[in-house]
C-alpha positions, -999 to +999 in steps of 0.1 A: -110+036+830-091+004+841-123-016+838-130-003+803-095-012+791-095-047+805-131-053+793-120-041+758-091-065+759-115-093+769-138-085+740-109-085+716-097-119+730-131-135+725-133-123+689-097-131+678-093-159+652-056-156+646-039-179+671-005-162+667-020-129+679-040-146+706-010-152+728-001-114+727-037-106+738-035-129+767-002-115+777-017-080+775-045-090+798-020-106+822+002-075+822-029-053+829-039-076+858-003-074+872-002-037+870-037-029+882-043-057+906-077-072+911-105-060+888-143-058+892-162-091+892-178-084+858-144-078+843-131-111+857-161-128+842-155-112+808-119-124+809-129-159+820-156-161+793-132-149+766-107-176+778-134-202+778-145-193+743-109-195+730-102-227+748-132-243+731-121-230+697-086-243+702-100-277+714-122-279+683-093-271+660-071-298+676-099-323+674-104-316+638-067-320+630-066-353+649-090-368+623-065-364+595-048-395+581-012-402+589-003-393+553-020-359+555-003-352+588+031-361+574+025-340+543+016-309+563+039-317+592+058-284+593+026-263+590+008-283+616+037-281+640+039-244+636+001-241+642+004-262+674+034-242+686+013-209+682-015-226+701+008-237+728+020-201+733-016-189+735-025-217+760+006-208+781-004-171+782-040-180+789-029-201+819-008-173+832-037-149+831-061-173+847-035-181+873-035-145+883-072-145+887-072-177+908-042-201+913-066-231+912-089-218+885-110-246+870-100-237+835-064-245+842-072-282+841-091-276+809-060-260+794-041-291+802-067-313+785-066-291+754-028-295+753-033-332+753-054-330+722-023-319+702-007-341+676+026-340+695+046-330+665+072-311+686+087-278+676+090-273+639+123-267+622+136-265+586+145-301+582+111-315+594+126-331+625+107-326+657+122-313+689+120-347+707 
């Protein structure tokens, strides 16, 4: 039963397109791992593959945003900052999950690299000023 639950969570993670919901899914997987401890190898692989897939999707989104002109970025600054903040939450929860699987998991370095792809707009707020 435990294997089925965690594999289902991994399947949902790999298919999720809403970044704001993605962080909750990674948190769910992390909580499952904390409660149930180590899981079967195929379940670990499913979680790792789901994380890898989402990591690639987040990297692609950030790369695409980085090609925008400065004027476009400034025009959409608040929306972009919110998007990046949601992605940061997802990356943080992804790192926690992978850290439970292996404290020196190779994808942890990839997460750091994806974070570096961000526009660095800081936390969004109502007056458009970053949290810098």
